[in-house]
C-alpha positions as CSV (number, residue, x, y, z in Angstrom):
1,X,-70.7,-15.6,51.6
2,X,-67.2,-15.0,53.1
3,X,-68.4,-15.3,56.7
4,X,-69.6,-18.9,55.9
5,X,-66.2,-19.9,54.4
6,X,-64.0,-21.8,56.9
7,X,-62.7,-20.5,60.2
8,X,-61.7,-17.0,61.1
9,X,-58.1,-17.9,60.9
10,X,-58.5,-19.1,57.4
11,X,-60.2,-15.9,56.3
12,X,-57.4,-13.9,57.9
13,X,-54.8,-15.7,56.0
14,X,-56.6,-15.2,52.7
15,X,-57.0,-11.5,53.3
16,X,-53.3,-11.2,54.1
17,X,-52.3,-13.1,50.9
18,X,-54.5,-10.9,48.8
19,X,-53.3,-7.7,50.5
20,X,-49.6,-8.8,50.0
21,X,-50.3,-9.6,46.3
22,X,-51.8,-6.2,45.7
23,X,-48.9,-4.5,47.5
24,X,-46.4,-6.3,45.3
25,X,-48.2,-5.4,42.1
26,X,-48.4,-1.8,43.3
27,X,-44.7,-1.8,44.2
28,X,-43.8,-3.2,40.7
29,X,-46.0,-0.6,39.0
30,X,-44.3,2.1,41.0
31,X,-40.9,0.8,40.0
32,X,-41.9,0.7,36.3
33,X,-43.6,4.1,36.3
34,X,-41.2,6.1,38.4
35,X,-38.0,4.4,39.5
36,X,-37.1,2.9,36.0
37,X,-39.2,5.2,33.9
38,X,-36.2,6.5,31.9
39,X,-34.7,3.1,31.2
40,X,-37.8,1.4,30.1
41,X,-39.0,4.5,28.2
42,X,-35.9,4.2,26.0
43,X,-36.4,0.5,25.4
44,X,-40.0,1.1,24.4
45,X,-38.9,3.9,22.1
46,X,-36.3,1.6,20.5
47,X,-39.1,-0.9,19.8
48,X,-41.1,1.7,18.0
49,X,-38.3,3.5,16.2
50,X,-35.9,1.8,13.8
51,X,-32.5,3.4,12.9
52,X,-31.4,2.8,9.4
53,X,-27.6,3.4,8.8
54,X,-26.6,5.8,6.1
55,X,-23.1,5.2,4.7
56,X,-20.6,8.1,4.5
57,X,-18.9,9.1,1.3
58,X,-15.3,7.7,1.3
59,X,-12.5,10.3,1.2
60,X,-10.9,11.2,-2.1
61,X,-7.2,10.9,-3.1
62,X,-5.3,13.7,-4.9
63,X,-1.8,13.8,-6.3
64,X,0.8,16.4,-5.4
65,X,-0.6,18.8,-8.0
66,X,-4.2,18.4,-6.7
67,X,-5.2,16.2,-9.6
68,X,-7.9,13.7,-8.6
69,X,-6.6,10.1,-8.5
70,X,-9.3,8.2,-6.6
71,X,-12.9,9.2,-7.0
72,X,-16.4,7.8,-6.0
73,X,-19.3,7.2,-8.3
74,X,-22.9,6.2,-7.5
75,X,-23.7,2.6,-7.0
76,X,-27.1,0.9,-6.2
77,X,-27.2,-1.7,-3.5
78,X,-30.0,-4.2,-2.6
79,X,-30.9,-4.0,1.1
80,X,-33.2,-6.5,2.9
81,X,-34.7,-6.1,6.4
82,X,-34.9,-9.7,7.8
83,X,-37.9,-9.2,10.0
84,X,-40.0,-7.8,7.1
85,X,-39.1,-10.3,4.3
86,X,-41.4,-13.1,3.4
87,X,-39.3,-16.2,2.6
88,X,-41.8,-17.5,0.1
89,X,-40.4,-14.8,-2.3
90,X,-36.8,-16.0,-1.9
91,X,-36.8,-17.9,-5.3
92,X,-38.1,-14.7,-7.0
93,X,-35.4,-12.6,-5.4
94,X,-32.8,-15.2,-6.2
95,X,-33.8,-15.2,-9.9
96,X,-33.8,-11.4,-10.2
97,X,-30.3,-11.0,-8.6
98,X,-28.8,-14.1,-10.2
99,X,-27.8,-15.3,-6.8
100,X,-28.3,-18.7,-5.2
101,X,-31.0,-19.0,-2.5
102,X,-28.4,-20.3,-0.1
103,X,-26.1,-17.2,-0.5
104,X,-29.1,-14.9,0.1
105,X,-30.2,-16.8,3.2
106,X,-26.6,-16.7,4.5
107,X,-26.7,-12.9,4.3
108,X,-30.2,-12.8,5.9
109,X,-29.0,-15.0,8.8
110,X,-26.0,-12.9,9.3
111,X,-28.2,-9.8,9.4
112,X,-30.5,-11.4,11.9
113,X,-27.5,-12.2,14.1
114,X,-26.7,-8.5,14.5
115,X,-30.2,-6.9,14.3
116,X,-33.2,-8.3,12.4
117,X,-34.8,-4.9,12.3
118,X,-31.9,-3.2,10.4
119,X,-31.5,-3.6,6.6
120,X,-28.6,-5.9,5.6
121,X,-26.8,-5.8,2.2
122,X,-27.7,-8.5,-0.2
123,X,-25.9,-7.4,-3.4
124,X,-23.9,-4.4,-4.3
125,X,-23.6,-2.5,-7.6
126,X,-26.6,-4.0,-9.3
127,X,-27.3,-3.6,-13.0
128,X,-30.0,-1.3,-14.4
129,X,-32.0,-4.4,-15.4
130,X,-31.9,-5.8,-11.9
131,X,-32.9,-2.4,-10.5
132,X,-35.9,-2.2,-12.9
133,X,-37.2,-5.6,-11.9
134,X,-36.9,-4.9,-8.2
135,X,-38.9,-1.7,-8.7
136,X,-41.5,-3.4,-10.8
137,X,-42.0,-6.2,-8.2
138,X,-41.6,-4.2,-5.0
139,X,-45.2,-4.9,-3.8
140,X,-44.2,-8.6,-3.5
141,X,-40.7,-8.1,-2.2
142,X,-41.7,-6.4,1.1
143,X,-38.6,-5.6,3.2
144,X,-36.4,-5.3,0.1
145,X,-35.2,-1.8,-0.8
146,X,-32.7,0.0,-3.0
147,X,-30.0,2.1,-1.4
148,X,-27.7,4.4,-3.3
149,X,-24.1,4.1,-2.1
150,X,-20.8,4.8,-3.8
151,X,-18.0,2.8,-5.2
152,X,-14.4,3.7,-6.1
153,X,-13.5,4.9,-9.6
154,X,-10.2,5.9,-11.0
155,X,-10.5,8.9,-13.5
156,X,-6.9,9.0,-14.6
157,X,-4.5,6.8,-16.5
158,X,-2.6,6.0,-13.3
159,X,-3.7,2.5,-12.2
160,X,-1.8,2.6,-8.8
161,X,-3.0,-1.0,-8.1
162,X,-0.5,-1.7,-5.3
163,X,-0.3,1.9,-4.1
164,X,-3.9,3.0,-3.8
165,X,-5.0,-0.5,-2.9
166,X,-8.7,-1.4,-2.7
167,X,-11.6,-1.4,-0.2
168,X,-14.0,-4.4,-0.2
169,X,-16.9,-5.8,1.9
170,X,-15.7,-6.7,5.4
171,X,-15.0,-10.4,5.9
172,X,-16.3,-12.5,8.8
173,X,-12.8,-12.5,10.4
174,X,-12.4,-8.7,10.1
175,X,-15.9,-8.3,11.4
176,X,-15.1,-10.3,14.5
177,X,-12.2,-7.9,15.3
178,X,-14.1,-4.7,14.3
179,X,-17.7,-5.5,15.2
180,X,-18.0,-2.5,17.5
181,X,-17.4,-0.2,14.5
182,X,-18.6,-2.2,11.6
183,X,-21.7,-4.2,10.5
184,X,-22.1,-7.0,7.9
185,X,-21.8,-5.6,4.4
186,X,-19.7,-2.6,5.4
187,X,-16.8,-1.6,3.2
188,X,-13.3,-1.7,4.7
189,X,-9.8,-0.8,3.2
190,X,-8.0,-4.1,2.5
191,X,-4.7,-3.2,0.8
192,X,-2.5,-0.2,0.2
193,X,-3.4,3.3,1.2
194,X,-7.0,2.3,1.5
195,X,-6.1,-0.1,4.4
196,X,-3.5,2.1,6.1
197,X,-5.7,5.2,6.2
198,X,-9.0,3.3,6.7
199,X,-10.1,5.3,9.7
200,X,-9.5,8.6,8.0
201,X,-11.1,7.6,4.7
202,X,-14.3,5.8,5.9
203,X,-16.0,8.8,7.6
204,X,-18.8,8.3,10.1
205,X,-22.2,6.7,9.4
206,X,-25.4,8.6,9.7
207,X,-28.7,7.3,10.8
208,X,-32.3,7.8,9.6
209,X,-34.9,7.1,12.2
210,X,-38.1,5.3,11.0
211,X,-41.3,4.8,13.0
212,X,-42.7,1.3,13.0
213,X,-45.7,-0.4,14.5
214,X,-45.8,-3.4,17.0
215,X,-45.3,-5.8,14.1
216,X,-42.2,-4.0,12.9
217,X,-43.9,-2.5,9.9
218,X,-42.6,0.9,8.7
219,X,-45.0,3.8,9.3
220,X,-42.8,6.7,8.2
221,X,-40.0,9.0,9.2
222,X,-39.9,9.6,12.9
223,X,-40.8,13.1,13.9
224,X,-40.3,14.3,10.2
225,X,-36.6,13.4,10.3
226,X,-35.8,16.0,13.0
227,X,-33.6,13.5,14.8
228,X,-31.8,12.0,11.8
229,X,-28.0,12.0,12.0
230,X,-26.3,13.0,8.8
231,X,-23.3,10.9,7.7
232,X,-19.9,12.6,7.9
233,X,-17.8,12.2,4.8
234,X,-14.3,10.7,5.1
235,X,-11.2,12.9,5.0
236,X,-9.4,13.5,1.7
237,X,-5.8,12.4,1.3
238,X,-3.3,14.5,-0.6
239,X,-0.5,12.3,-1.9
240,X,3.1,12.9,-2.8
241,X,2.4,11.0,-6.0
242,X,2.9,12.7,-9.3
243,X,0.1,11.4,-11.5
244,X,2.1,11.8,-14.8
245,X,5.2,10.1,-13.5
246,X,3.1,7.3,-12.1
247,X,1.4,6.8,-15.4
248,X,4.7,7.1,-17.3
249,X,6.4,4.4,-15.1
250,X,3.4,2.1,-15.5
251,X,3.5,2.4,-19.3
252,X,7.3,1.8,-19.4
253,X,6.9,-1.4,-17.4
254,X,3.7,-2.5,-19.2
255,X,5.0,-5.7,-20.8
256,X,7.6,-6.5,-18.0
257,X,7.9,-7.8,-14.5
258,X,9.4,-5.5,-12.1
259,X,9.0,-2.3,-10.1
260,X,9.7,1.5,-10.1
261,X,9.9,3.6,-7.0
262,X,10.6,7.3,-7.1
263,X,11.1,9.4,-4.0
264,X,11.4,13.2,-3.4
265,X,14.7,13.4,-1.5
266,X,13.7,16.7,0.0
267,X,11.0,15.1,2.2
268,X,10.6,11.4,1.6
269,X,7.4,11.7,-0.4
270,X,6.8,8.9,-2.9
271,X,6.5,10.3,-6.4
272,X,5.7,7.0,-8.0
273,X,5.3,3.4,-6.9
274,X,4.7,0.8,-9.6
275,X,4.7,-3.0,-9.5
276,X,4.1,-5.0,-12.7
277,X,2.2,-7.1,-13.6
278,X,-0.7,-5.3,-11.9
279,X,-4.5,-5.3,-12.2
280,X,-7.4,-3.1,-12.7
281,X,-8.5,-1.7,-9.4
282,X,-12.0,-1.1,-10.7
283,X,-12.4,-4.9,-10.7
284,X,-12.1,-4.7,-6.9
285,X,-14.5,-1.8,-6.5
286,X,-18.1,-2.9,-5.8
287,X,-18.6,-6.7,-6.3
288,X,-15.7,-8.7,-7.6
289,X,-17.0,-11.8,-9.6
290,X,-15.5,-15.1,-8.2
291,X,-14.1,-15.9,-11.6
292,X,-12.2,-12.6,-11.7
293,X,-10.7,-13.2,-8.3
294,X,-9.7,-16.8,-9.2
295,X,-8.0,-15.5,-12.4
296,X,-6.0,-12.9,-10.6
297,X,-4.9,-15.5,-8.0
298,X,-4.0,-18.1,-10.6
299,X,-2.2,-15.7,-13.0
300,X,1.5,-16.9,-13.3
301,X,2.6,-13.2,-13.4
302,X,1.2,-12.8,-9.8
303,X,-0.4,-9.4,-10.4
304,X,-1.6,-9.2,-6.7
305,X,2.0,-9.3,-5.5
306,X,3.7,-6.0,-4.8
307,X,7.2,-6.3,-6.2
308,X,8.0,-2.7,-5.1
309,X,7.9,-3.6,-1.4
310,X,7.9,-7.4,-1.1
311,X,10.6,-8.8,-3.4
312,X,14.0,-9.7,-1.9
313,X,16.6,-9.7,-4.7
314,X,20.4,-9.1,-4.6
315,X,21.0,-5.5,-5.7
316,X,24.0,-6.2,-7.8
317,X,26.5,-3.4,-8.5
318,X,24.1,-0.8,-7.1
319,X,25.5,-1.8,-3.7
320,X,29.1,-0.8,-4.5
321,X,28.6,2.7,-3.2
322,X,27.7,1.4,0.3
323,X,31.0,-0.5,0.5
324,X,33.0,2.5,-0.8
325,X,31.4,4.8,1.9
326,X,32.4,2.3,4.6
327,X,36.0,2.1,3.4
328,X,36.4,5.8,3.0
329,X,34.7,6.7,6.3
330,X,36.9,4.2,8.2
331,X,39.9,5.5,6.4
332,X,40.7,2.0,5.1
333,X,41.2,3.6,1.7
334,X,41.4,7.2,0.3
335,X,40.9,8.7,-3.1
336,X,44.5,7.7,-4.1
337,X,44.2,4.0,-3.2
338,X,44.2,2.0,-6.5
339,X,44.2,-1.6,-7.7
340,X,44.9,-3.0,-11.1
341,X,42.0,-4.9,-12.7
342,X,43.1,-7.7,-15.1
343,X,39.5,-8.7,-15.6
344,X,39.3,-11.2,-12.8
345,X,40.2,-11.8,-9.2
346,X,41.6,-15.1,-7.8
347,X,40.9,-16.1,-4.3
348,X,41.9,-19.6,-3.2
349,X,40.9,-21.9,-6.0
350,X,38.1,-19.7,-7.2
351,X,38.0,-17.1,-9.9
352,X,35.7,-14.0,-9.6
353,X,35.1,-12.3,-12.9
354,X,34.9,-8.7,-14.0
355,X,33.1,-7.5,-17.1
356,X,36.2,-5.7,-18.5
357,X,39.9,-5.3,-18.0
358,X,39.8,-1.9,-16.3
359,X,43.5,-1.5,-15.6
360,X,44.5,0.9,-12.8
361,X,41.4,2.3,-11.0
362,X,40.7,4.3,-7.8
363,X,37.3,4.4,-6.0
364,X,35.8,7.0,-8.3
365,X,36.9,5.1,-11.4
366,X,35.6,1.9,-9.9
367,X,32.1,3.3,-9.4
368,X,32.1,5.0,-12.8
369,X,33.2,1.9,-14.7
370,X,31.7,-0.6,-12.3
371,X,34.9,-2.5,-11.7
372,X,34.1,-5.7,-9.8
373,X,37.7,-6.5,-9.0
374,X,38.1,-3.3,-7.0
375,X,35.2,-4.2,-4.8
376,X,36.1,-7.8,-4.4
377,X,39.4,-6.7,-2.8
378,X,37.8,-3.9,-0.9
379,X,35.3,-6.2,0.7
380,X,38.1,-8.3,2.1
381,X,39.7,-5.2,3.6
382,X,36.5,-3.9,5.1
383,X,35.0,-7.1,6.5
384,X,31.5,-8.1,7.4
385,X,31.0,-6.1,10.6
386,X,31.5,-2.5,9.3
387,X,29.9,-3.3,6.0
388,X,26.8,-4.7,7.6
389,X,26.5,-1.9,10.1
390,X,26.7,0.7,7.3
391,X,23.9,-1.2,5.5
392,X,21.7,-1.0,8.5
393,X,22.3,2.7,8.8
394,X,20.9,3.0,5.3
395,X,17.8,1.1,6.3
396,X,18.6,-2.3,4.8
397,X,17.5,-5.4,6.7
398,X,14.5,-3.7,8.2
399,X,11.2,-2.2,7.0
400,X,11.0,1.5,6.0
401,X,7.5,1.7,7.6
402,X,6.1,3.1,4.4
403,X,2.3,3.9,4.7
404,X,1.0,1.3,2.3
405,X,0.8,-1.7,4.8
406,X,2.7,-4.4,3.1
407,X,6.5,-4.6,3.1
408,X,9.5,-7.0,3.3
409,X,12.4,-6.2,5.5
410,X,14.9,-7.8,3.2
411,X,18.2,-9.3,4.5
412,X,21.4,-7.5,5.5
413,X,23.6,-10.4,6.6
414,X,26.0,-9.9,9.5
415,X,28.4,-12.0,11.5
416,X,25.5,-13.4,13.6
417,X,23.7,-14.5,10.5
418,X,26.7,-16.4,9.1
419,X,27.3,-18.0,12.5
420,X,23.7,-19.1,12.6
421,X,23.6,-20.4,9.0
422,X,27.1,-21.9,8.7
423,X,28.2,-22.4,12.3
424,X,30.5,-20.3,14.3
425,X,34.1,-20.5,13.1
426,X,33.0,-22.6,10.0
427,X,32.9,-19.8,7.5
428,X,35.7,-17.9,5.9
429,X,36.4,-14.5,4.2
430,X,35.7,-16.2,0.9
431,X,32.0,-16.1,1.8
432,X,32.1,-12.3,1.7
433,X,33.7,-11.5,-1.6
434,X,30.5,-11.6,-3.6
435,X,28.8,-9.3,-1.1
436,X,31.2,-6.5,-2.3
437,X,29.3,-6.4,-5.6
438,X,25.8,-6.9,-4.1
439,X,25.5,-10.6,-4.7
440,X,25.3,-13.5,-2.3
441,X,22.8,-13.5,0.6
442,X,22.0,-9.8,0.7
443,X,18.4,-9.1,-0.4
444,X,16.7,-5.8,-0.9
445,X,13.4,-4.3,-2.1
446,X,13.1,-1.6,-4.8
447,X,11.6,0.7,-2.1
448,X,14.7,0.2,0.1
449,X,16.9,1.0,-2.9
450,X,15.0,4.1,-3.8
451,X,15.4,5.2,-0.2
452,X,19.2,4.4,-0.5
453,X,19.3,6.6,-3.6
454,X,17.5,9.4,-1.7
455,X,20.0,9.2,1.1
456,X,22.9,9.4,-1.3
457,X,21.3,12.4,-2.9
458,X,20.9,14.0,0.6
459,X,24.4,13.1,1.8
460,X,23.0,10.8,4.5
461,X,19.8,12.6,5.4
462,X,16.9,10.1,5.8
463,X,13.2,10.9,5.5
464,X,10.8,8.1,6.1
465,X,9.2,7.2,2.7
466,X,5.5,8.1,2.7
467,X,2.8,8.2,0.1
468,X,0.5,10.6,1.9
469,X,1.6,14.2,2.4
470,X,-1.5,15.6,4.2
471,X,-5.0,14.8,5.4
472,X,-7.8,17.3,4.8
473,X,-11.1,17.4,6.7
474,X,-13.5,18.2,3.9
475,X,-16.1,19.7,6.2
476,X,-13.8,22.0,8.3
477,X,-11.1,22.4,5.6
478,X,-8.5,21.7,8.3
479,X,-5.3,20.3,6.9
480,X,-2.9,18.1,8.8
481,X,0.5,17.2,7.4
482,X,1.7,13.7,7.9
483,X,4.7,13.5,10.3
484,X,7.6,11.3,9.3
485,X,10.8,10.1,11.0
486,X,14.1,11.6,10.0
487,X,17.7,10.8,10.9
488,X,21.3,11.5,9.6
489,X,24.1,9.2,8.6
490,X,27.1,11.2,9.5
491,X,30.1,10.7,7.1
492,X,32.8,13.0,6.0
493,X,32.1,15.5,3.2
494,X,35.0,13.9,1.3
495,X,33.4,10.4,1.4
496,X,30.1,11.7,0.1
497,X,31.9,13.8,-2.6
498,X,33.9,10.9,-4.0
499,X,31.1,8.4,-4.1
500,X,28.6,10.8,-5.6
501,X,31.2,11.9,-8.2
502,X,31.6,8.2,-9.2
503,X,27.8,8.0,-9.6
504,X,27.7,11.2,-11.7
505,X,30.3,9.9,-14.1
506,X,28.5,6.5,-14.3
507,X,25.7,8.3,-16.1
508,X,27.3,11.4,-17.6
509,X,30.7,10.3,-18.9
510,X,31.9,7.8,-21.5
511,X,32.6,4.4,-20.0
512,X,29.7,4.7,-17.5
513,X,27.2,1.9,-17.4
514,X,24.2,4.1,-16.7
515,X,24.4,6.5,-19.7
516,X,20.9,5.4,-20.8
517,X,19.5,7.2,-17.8
518,X,20.6,10.6,-19.0
519,X,18.1,13.5,-19.0
520,X,18.6,16.3,-21.5
521,X,20.2,19.4,-20.0
522,X,20.4,17.9,-16.4
523,X,23.3,16.3,-14.5
524,X,22.2,12.9,-13.3
525,X,24.0,10.6,-10.9
526,X,23.3,6.8,-10.7
527,X,24.5,3.3,-10.8
528,X,23.4,0.2,-12.7
529,X,23.3,-3.3,-11.3
530,X,22.9,-6.8,-12.9
531,X,21.9,-9.3,-10.2
532,X,22.5,-12.9,-11.1
533,X,19.5,-15.1,-11.0
534,X,19.9,-18.9,-10.7
535,X,16.5,-19.5,-12.3
536,X,17.0,-17.5,-15.6
537,X,18.3,-14.2,-16.9
538,X,19.7,-11.7,-14.5
539,X,17.6,-9.0,-12.9
540,X,18.3,-5.4,-14.1
541,X,18.7,-2.6,-11.6
542,X,19.2,1.2,-11.8
543,X,19.2,3.6,-8.9
544,X,20.1,7.3,-8.9
545,X,19.0,10.9,-8.5
546,X,18.8,14.2,-10.3
547,X,19.7,17.0,-10.6
548,X,23.1,16.2,-9.2
549,X,23.7,19.5,-7.3
550,X,20.1,20.0,-6.2
551,X,18.3,16.6,-6.1
552,X,14.6,16.7,-6.6
553,X,14.0,13.0,-7.5
554,X,15.6,9.8,-6.4
555,X,14.6,6.6,-8.2
556,X,15.1,2.8,-8.4
557,X,14.1,0.6,-11.3
558,X,14.1,-3.2,-11.1
559,X,13.2,-5.4,-14.1
560,X,13.1,-9.1,-13.6
561,X,14.8,-11.6,-15.9
562,X,15.9,-9.3,-18.7
563,X,19.7,-8.9,-18.4
564,X,21.9,-5.8,-18.0
565,X,20.7,-2.9,-15.8
566,X,22.3,-0.4,-18.2
567,X,20.3,-1.7,-21.1
568,X,16.9,-2.3,-19.5
569,X,16.5,-0.4,-16.2
570,X,18.5,2.8,-16.8
571,X,16.3,4.0,-19.8
572,X,13.1,3.7,-17.7
573,X,14.7,5.7,-14.9
574,X,15.8,8.4,-17.3
575,X,12.3,8.8,-18.8
576,X,10.7,9.0,-15.4
577,X,13.1,11.6,-14.1
578,X,12.7,13.7,-17.3
579,X,8.9,13.6,-16.9
580,X,9.1,14.8,-13.3
581,X,11.7,17.5,-13.8
582,X,10.3,18.9,-17.0
583,X,6.6,17.9,-16.7
584,X,6.9,16.3,-20.2
585,X,9.3,14.3,-22.3
586,X,11.4,16.8,-24.3
587,X,14.0,14.5,-25.8
588,X,11.9,13.9,-28.9
589,X,11.5,17.5,-29.9
590,X,11.9,18.7,-33.5
591,X,15.5,19.8,-33.0
592,X,17.9,17.1,-32.0
593,X,19.8,17.8,-28.8
594,X,23.5,18.5,-29.5
595,X,26.0,15.7,-28.7
596,X,28.4,16.2,-25.9
597,X,32.1,16.5,-26.9
598,X,33.5,13.2,-28.1
599,X,30.1,11.4,-27.5
600,X,29.5,8.7,-30.1
601,X,26.3,8.6,-32.1
602,X,25.7,5.0,-31.0
603,X,26.1,4.0,-27.4
604,X,28.1,0.8,-26.9
605,X,26.3,-2.1,-25.2
606,X,25.9,-1.3,-21.6
607,X,27.3,-3.8,-19.2
608,X,26.5,-4.5,-15.5
């Protein structure tokens, strides 16, 4: 009996408290049902619907002739939804997948960290035996499912290890930077073109919406899949690469250490880029066994190292044209300026050698015959400042910004460099003599040298080297050409003519050191180099272009620790140019090619 309970004041207080409580509950109910209906409705829907990501097909790569270079093939991946998996079956899953329980748990914990209701990848590219066992025991392995994905495959003979690069499972460090766009287990481009064009190649994920009950158990497709979002395939890349030249260059360097870079001087497109030793990219596609990764890292040939863009070696005599252009442009010399080469040059108490006694030579003869004495003396006349400035105009001492992610800037020494290394006023002209023949502190990459050859072919016109010509949206068929930087090194026509003529003679005429780079029926211009190496045999260089009057290919070949450039680098360059210009090697036809007038049957040993 409420009337018998306490005083009237007490009853009033109780009534007010109860009334206030009901009013608060009503207000909260009103807020949930009307004010925040949309917000909480979405949250409730998310609790009942699970979105399962669907990976897009990664974009393909084609060569300049539309031949497929980088493909995709089906691959089966084990996915596990953390909230559904019963840990008592962890030993069974570990045994089936030949993985430790600890590694599986690490992946499950990482999946829980991001979203326990979304499947996380446990193992990629499983075998047929593993697939069969998982299907047979799927009633016990609740929460474990098989998802078909894709992995890279390489259908041609072109390996392109350092060019194409590889894509691999995202690391924790990468995930921390990219977590808004990526999830654990996603594939991301890590080296080469795969890394540089990651955002174009990867496409956009799709999502399948699955209904689940309050316990998180899957009921079926939500609304018969009407709201599913299909993945959008990645864009295709059309490269400047010529598959056959790339394959040829790789085969010619197969048992060597070195690099080949060929560029189309008409637009800067990379025709071939090879670094040897290399590795099989298919080993990086899918899951790379730890023992394979360790073997690659411990290999004394350093196959993971890109010699085409990361080495920094003296270029040897291939740098002589740079010095000649400076001297001619500054009118320090002209075509009539000559020196007498006795086979050596004395400066102070030092003797700088030449490979031959060349006698009286002018600038064209000096390039043709690779006379060191001419360029020793010319370097003293030109000096460090103008020489260094010309080198920088040709792109030495800085990156080319090629679109394959990894690159060394090299070293183009200048006055500031010598002041910093030796002390201001503490170095003399004697330090510069060896620079005249591409020795000393100057360091270049084969890519920079191919770019140098391209600019000589173009009479100073520079196109930024690039591997990708265009990007194609597979869905809309829209094609977008890659934009590249251009510039011009302005020198007199006479300067270009004299230097280029010396290069032509170096390949095409007797006495030239680059005659092994000849291509049947085509005028080739080039220059060999033999860069001294304090740790063993010299490094062999060749750089040049063809055809002489209408250049279509510029090339650099560098072979480590073999000796003369004319004997080891020039023949490789000649074969690659022949493959590109003819589409095949024609020199071994049934009918022997006629000898040029006064050409001996046997080439004398090539020097320098």
